C-alpha positions, -999 to 999 in steps of 0.1 A, spaced: -412 723 -547 -406 701 -517 -404 732 -492 -434 753 -507 -456 720 -508 -445 720 -462 -456 751 -459 -483 751 -474 -495 720 -453 -484 739 -421 -502 774 -434 -530 748 -437 -529 735 -405 -523 768 -383 -552 790 -406 -575 753 -388 -556 759 -356 -564 798 -357 -601 791 -370 -607 762 -346 -595 785 -312 -616 814 -327 -654 795 -332 -646 781 -298 -635 811 -282 -667 832 -299 -696 798 -287 -676 800 -253 -703 838 -254 -732 811 -261 -730 783 -226 -752 809 -203 -779 788 -233 -759 761 -243 -739 744 -223 -753 712 -213 -723 703 -188 -685 696 -188 -675 698 -224 -709 693 -237 -727 720 -261 -763 719 -277 -747 743 -305 -718 737 -306 -701 761 -340 -665 748 -334 -673 712 -345 -683 725 -383 -648 744 -386 -633 711 -377 -653 695 -404 -650 715 -426 -608 715 -415 -607 680 -423 -632 678 -449 -609 704 -470 -577 699 -455 -576 659 -443 -547 653 -416 -534 692 -418 -572 704 -407 -567 675 -382 -535 686 -371 -550 718 -367 -579 715 -352 -564 694 -323 -540 721 -317 -569 742 -311 -589 722 -292 -559 719 -268 -553 751 -265 -586 759 -254 -589 725 -224 -575 747 -201 -602 777 -206 -633 750 -204 -618 719 -182 -587 739 -165 -587 709 -136 -583 686 -166 -549 675 -166 -525 674 -200 -524 634 -198 -561 635 -198 -559 666 -226 -542 650 -251 -564 618 -252 -593 638 -250 -580 661 -284 -570 635 -303 -600 611 -292 -624 637 -307 -600 647 -337 -594 614 -348 -630 601 -343 -639 630 -368 -613 629 -392 -625 590 -391 -659 598 -396 -654 620 -428 -637 594 -442 -660 565 -433 -688 587 -443 -673 596 -478 -665 559 -486 -700 547 -482 -711 574 -502 -681 571 -528 -672 613 -523 -636 611 -541 -607 631 -520 -606 660 -547 -641 664 -537 -651 664 -572 -681 651 -568 -696 661 -536 -734 673 -530 -746 696 -511 -772 673 -495 -747 648 -488 -729 672 -464 -755 666 -434 -757 630 -439 -711 635 -437 -720 658 -405 -744 634 -393 -722 600 -392 -693 627 -377 -714 635 -350 -728 601 -337 -693 583 -345 -673 616 -323 -698 618 -300 -701 583 -291 -663 581 -291 -652 609 -268 -680 604 -242 -666 571 -238 -633 587 -237 -647 607 -209 -669 578 -188 -633 552 -187 -612 583 -180 -633 587 -148 -648 621 -162 -680 612 -164 -704 587 -147 -717 557 -170 -751 567 -159 -745 594 -182 -731 586 -212 -765 585 -233 -773 618 -225 -744 629 -231 -740 617 -261 -770 628 -276 -762 661 -262 -728 666 -278 -743 647 -308 -768 670 -314 -751 704 -301 -722 691 -330 -748 690 -358 -765 723 -349 -729 737 -348 -719 723 -378 -754 732 -401 -754 769 -383 -714 766 -400 -726 760 -435 -755 775 -430 -738 809 -422 -710 802 -455 -735 791 -477 -754 828 -471 -719 847 -474 -711 831 -503 -746 839 -516 -738 872 -506 -700 881 -526 -701 896 -552 -702 871 -586 -675 872 -606 -689 887 -639 -689 865 -667 -683 872 -701 -699 858 -736 -680 853 -765 
């Protein structure tokens, strides 16, 4: 039983990493229109993958998102050393996880998501993107990767990009679920 649970958890992490990696790769095709600066896009779809992964799979979704981002860093920031990439990916992931946990506690959402309402998702995303953007851009400044004078605009741009990316992903997911065939319901 314990081995089955571990395999399931590892599977969730691998799925989250793959989804993050693939979505990030696809998102890079949007860079000519939405790239604000190094590491900041005004439409960032992987933020939605990270939010959903952590919301549904907890620490295993966070682990997968961390791995997915860490694998992507060399593709969009090749001059970033591994000593900078690891804390960047960790801060990005942990701040998202913390934002989700904080917003769920503030709204009284149970960990099994049984009382989650559709209209709470944008609030969760708002809290999460604010915390993520502020902490990630603070790291950029403290690590000497960005200028402190650009912190406000970069934080706002990252927050907008993460929020819009997450919102787009939620709309795509919602529409996909609407178009899937409904299960036949038998009436007795």
